[in-house]
C-alpha positions in Angstrom: 86.6 47.7 92.8 90.5 46.6 93.5 91.5 44.1 96.1 93.2 47.3 98.0 89.8 49.5 97.7 88.2 48.1 100.8 91.5 48.6 103.0 91.9 52.2 101.9 87.9 53.0 102.5 88.5 51.3 106.1 91.5 53.1 107.1 89.9 56.6 105.4 86.9 55.7 107.6 89.1 55.3 110.9 91.1 58.6 110.1 87.6 60.2 109.7 86.8 58.9 113.2 89.7 59.7 115.1 89.4 63.5 113.4 85.7 63.6 114.6 86.9 62.3 118.4 88.9 65.4 118.2 86.3 67.8 117.3 84.4 66.8 119.9 86.7 67.7 123.2 87.7 70.7 121.0 84.0 71.9 121.1 83.3 71.1 124.7 86.5 73.7 124.9 84.7 76.1 122.7 80.9 76.2 124.4 82.8 76.1 127.7 85.3 79.0 127.6 82.0 81.3 127.6 80.7 79.7 130.8 84.1 80.1 132.5 84.4 84.0 131.5 80.8 84.2 132.8 81.4 82.8 136.1 84.4 84.3 137.6 82.8 83.7 141.2 81.9 80.2 140.7 86.2 79.4 141.1 88.3 79.7 143.8 90.9 80.4 142.6 90.4 81.4 139.5 93.8 81.4 138.0 93.3 77.4 138.9 90.3 77.0 136.7 91.9 79.0 134.1 95.2 77.5 133.8 93.4 74.0 134.0 91.4 75.5 130.4 94.6 76.2 129.4 96.3 73.4 129.3 93.1 71.4 128.2 93.7 73.5 124.7 97.2 72.7 124.6 96.8 69.6 124.9 94.3 69.4 122.3 96.1 71.1 119.8 99.4 68.9 120.5 97.0 65.6 120.0 95.5 66.9 116.6 99.1 66.9 115.0 99.1 63.1 114.7 95.6 63.0 114.0 95.5 65.1 111.6 99.1 63.6 110.1 97.4 60.4 110.6 100.1 59.5 112.4 100.0 57.0 115.6 100.2 58.2 119.4 103.5 56.9 120.0 105.2 58.4 122.9 102.7 61.1 123.3 99.9 58.9 124.4 100.2 58.7 127.8 101.4 62.2 128.7 98.6 63.7 126.9 96.6 61.3 128.5 98.2 62.3 132.3 97.8 65.8 131.7 94.5 65.7 130.3 93.6 64.0 133.9 95.7 66.3 135.9 93.9 69.1 134.2 90.4 68.2 134.5 91.2 67.2 138.2 92.4 71.1 139.1 89.5 72.2 137.2 86.8 70.2 139.2 88.9 71.2 142.2 88.4 74.7 141.7 84.7 74.8 141.5 83.3 76.2 144.3 80.8 73.9 146.3 78.0 75.1 145.7 78.5 75.2 141.8 79.3 71.5 141.5 77.4 69.7 138.7 75.9 73.5 138.2 75.8 75.5 135.0 79.3 77.1 136.1 80.6 73.2 136.4 82.0 72.9 132.6 85.0 70.7 133.1 82.3 67.8 134.6 82.4 64.4 132.6 84.5 65.9 129.7 87.5 63.9 130.3 86.1 60.6 128.6 86.3 62.1 125.1 90.1 62.7 125.8 90.3 59.3 126.7 88.5 57.5 124.0 90.9 59.7 121.3 93.6 58.4 123.0 92.8 55.0 124.1 90.9 53.9 120.7 93.2 51.5 119.7 93.7 49.7 122.9 91.5 47.3 124.8 88.5 48.7 125.9 89.1 48.1 130.0 91.8 50.7 129.6 89.0 53.0 128.9 86.8 51.4 131.4 89.6 51.7 134.0 90.2 55.4 133.5 86.7 56.6 133.8 86.3 54.4 137.0 89.2 56.3 138.0 87.8 59.4 137.2 84.5 58.9 138.8 86.2 57.7 142.0 88.4 61.2 142.1 85.7 63.1 141.3 83.5 61.4 144.0 86.3 61.8 146.4 86.2 65.7 145.7 82.4 65.7 146.5 82.7 64.2 149.4 85.4 66.7 150.7 83.6 69.5 150.4 80.8 68.3 152.0 78.0 67.8 149.0 77.0 64.0 149.3 73.6 65.0 149.7 71.3 62.2 147.7 70.5 64.7 145.0 74.0 65.4 144.2 74.9 61.8 144.3 71.9 60.3 142.1 72.4 63.3 139.6 76.0 62.5 139.8 75.6 58.9 138.7 73.2 59.3 136.2 75.0 61.6 134.2 78.3 59.7 134.8 76.0 56.7 133.5 74.8 58.4 130.5 78.0 60.3 129.4 80.7 57.4 130.0 78.0 54.9 128.8 77.7 56.9 125.3 82.0 57.3 125.1 82.0 53.7 125.3 79.7 53.4 122.9 81.8 55.3 120.6 84.9 53.4 121.6 82.9 50.3 120.4 82.5 52.3 117.2 85.9 52.9 116.7 86.8 49.6 117.7 84.2 47.8 115.0 85.8 50.7 112.5 89.4 49.1 113.5 88.2 45.3 112.9 86.5 46.2 109.5 89.9 47.7 108.6 91.9 44.6 109.6 89.5 42.1 107.6 89.5 44.5 104.4 93.3 44.5 104.7 93.3 41.0 105.0 91.2 40.1 102.3 93.2 42.7 99.7 96.1 40.7 101.1 94.7 37.2 100.2 93.5 38.4 97.0 96.7 39.8 95.9 98.3 36.1 97.2 95.8 34.5 94.8 96.4 36.9 91.9 100.3 36.6 92.4 99.9 32.7 92.9 97.7 32.7 89.3 99.9 35.0 87.6 102.8 32.1 88.5 100.5 29.4 87.6 99.9 30.7 84.5 103.9 31.3 83.6 104.9 28.6 84.9 102.1 26.8 82.2 103.4 29.1 79.8 107.0 28.2 80.3 106.5 24.2 80.4 104.2 24.7 77.1 107.3 26.5 75.4 109.8 24.0 76.6 107.4 21.1 75.4 107.2 22.8 71.9 110.7 23.3 71.9 111.3 19.6 72.5 108.8 18.4 70.5 110.7 19.7 67.2 114.1 17.5 67.7 113.1 15.1 70.3 110.1 14.2 69.1 111.1 13.3 66.0 113.9 11.1 67.8 111.7 9.4 69.9 109.2 8.6 67.0 111.8 6.9 65.5 113.3 5.3 68.3 110.0 3.7 69.0 108.8 2.9 65.0 112.1 1.0 64.5 113.1 3.3 61.7 116.4 4.8 64.1 118.7 2.3 65.4 119.8 2.5 69.2 123.2 1.3 68.1 123.9 4.0 65.6 126.4 6.0 66.8 125.0 8.8 65.4 121.3 8.2 66.8 123.4 7.7 70.2 125.2 11.3 70.1 121.7 12.7 68.7 120.0 11.1 72.3 122.7 12.7 74.3 122.4 16.1 72.7 118.8 16.1 73.0 119.3 15.0 76.8 121.7 17.4 77.8 119.0 20.0 75.7 116.5 18.6 78.5 118.8 19.1 81.4 119.4 22.8 80.3 115.8 23.6 80.3 115.6 22.6 83.5 118.5 24.3 84.9 116.7 27.6 83.0 114.2 27.4 85.2 116.5 27.4 88.5 117.2 30.8 90.3 121.0 31.5 90.2 123.6 34.3 90.5 124.9 33.2 87.4 122.5 31.4 84.9 125.0 30.8 82.0 127.4 29.1 84.5 124.6 27.0 86.1 123.2 25.8 82.8 126.5 24.6 81.6 127.0 22.7 84.5 123.8 20.9 83.4 125.4 19.9 80.3 128.5 19.2 81.5 126.6 17.0 84.3 125.2 14.7 81.9 128.5 13.7 79.7 130.2 13.2 83.1 127.9 10.5 83.6 128.8 8.6 81.3 132.3 8.5 81.9 133.6 11.6 80.2 136.0 13.4 82.5 135.2 17.4 81.9 137.6 19.9 83.4 135.5 23.4 83.6 137.8 26.7 83.9 136.1 30.1 84.5 138.2 33.3 84.0 136.3 36.6 85.3 132.4 37.1 86.3 129.7 36.8 83.9 127.4 39.7 83.0 123.3 39.4 83.1 122.6 38.1 79.6 119.2 37.3 78.2 118.0 33.5 77.8 118.7 33.3 74.1 121.9 34.3 74.6 123.1 32.1 76.7 121.2 29.4 74.6 123.3 30.6 72.1 126.4 30.1 74.0 125.8 26.3 75.7 123.7 25.3 72.4 127.4 24.5 70.5 128.5 24.0 74.0 126.5 20.9 74.3 127.1 19.7 70.8 130.8 19.6 71.7 130.7 17.9 74.6 128.7 15.0 72.8 131.5 14.4 71.1 133.9 13.5 73.6 134.9 10.2 74.2 137.1 10.2 77.3 137.9 14.0 78.1 136.8 17.2 77.6 138.1 20.7 78.4 135.5 23.3 78.9 136.9 27.1 79.2 134.4 29.9 80.2 136.2 33.6 79.8 134.0 36.6 80.8 134.3 40.4 80.9 131.5 43.1 80.6 131.2 43.3 77.0 132.5 40.0 75.8 132.0 36.4 76.9 133.9 33.3 75.3 132.7 30.0 75.9 135.6 26.8 74.1 135.2 23.3 74.4 138.0 20.9 73.4 137.3 17.3 73.5 138.6 13.9 72.1 136.4 12.8 69.8 134.9 12.5 66.9 133.8 16.0 64.6 130.9 17.7 65.1 127.4 16.6 63.4 126.8 17.3 60.2 124.0 20.3 60.9 126.3 22.1 62.9 126.7 25.3 60.9 129.7 27.9 61.6 127.3 29.9 63.4 125.6 26.9 65.5 122.4 27.1 66.3 122.4 30.2 68.6 121.5 33.8 69.1 122.5 36.1 65.8 124.4 37.6 68.5 127.2 34.7 69.2 129.5 33.8 66.4 130.4 29.4 66.7 133.9 28.5 65.5 134.5 24.6 64.5 138.2 23.1 64.6 139.0 19.7 64.0 142.9 18.2 64.3 143.6 14.7 64.3 141.2 13.4 67.3 140.5 16.6 68.8 137.8 18.9 68.4 137.6 22.5 69.4 135.0 24.7 69.4 134.9 28.3 70.7 131.4 30.5 70.8 132.0 34.0 71.3 129.4 36.8 72.3 129.8 40.4 72.1 127.6 43.1 73.6 126.0 45.0 70.3 
């Protein structure tokens, strides 16, 4: 079972509960219609009882729309609840005194089912308050028509407690279902966060292992040579190799950053290392660099960082970008590139690298053209 399955099950249970609650007042109206038709003399006037019944049918039909569509009540809750209360009060008032709480009094104690349906997502005191008001209004109607005898009062109170208790119990069932849904959603969200965190941690670990493997092939032998004394730290070639590896490490760190222009960000990391040893670097950028995959960016920056390590006091870096072409050039005042810097560099197959040396100036140009 997936992490979201509990939330789906709980939501469907809650939706089913709302449909079930809608069916209760609808069934009451279906069973009450024959009572209304068979006892026309029990209502005075009959048209008020008929209009109240028709109003309850319309209210139930309107309430069915958000229930069947699994939508919240929104602005319809209070108008529907108020209309149901008025319709029930009118239906009770139209019953002749002799028929109160008798077979013809179909509207007694069914308002609570509309209340439970419409107040299911509200605190319980909303429901208790409405049931109390309804009981008080009905009690006032009974007193007004002179039916406040002991038998009527006891019977009315007993039925009110039974039906009211049942309606409150159903509300608590719905509240428990809503809490279960909220708990299930929270658990599903926690599971998703944990799964995402694990995936991120695994990806970070793989990235670190990949970076370590990349550095192990170049920086590892260099460090071993320095540690064993096989390489001389004072040798200019060794020092240049150290600067190249340091620039590669800074570039690897820059590749993990989230920036709008990764190529410029990684290039700036290479330039920063050269600037730390006193080389003045001028950077010029023309155009908006298109999105480039990491291998292409490395193919452009690898020869650039090698060229920058040749600088003695000054370097100029120029990046020209259009939608299907990127040209990165570096001009320095230092010695030539290392002996292992080939014509195509060590970058991507779509990146062409050219080296030129004239007097005390080294020029490198790396060009990427979209396939």
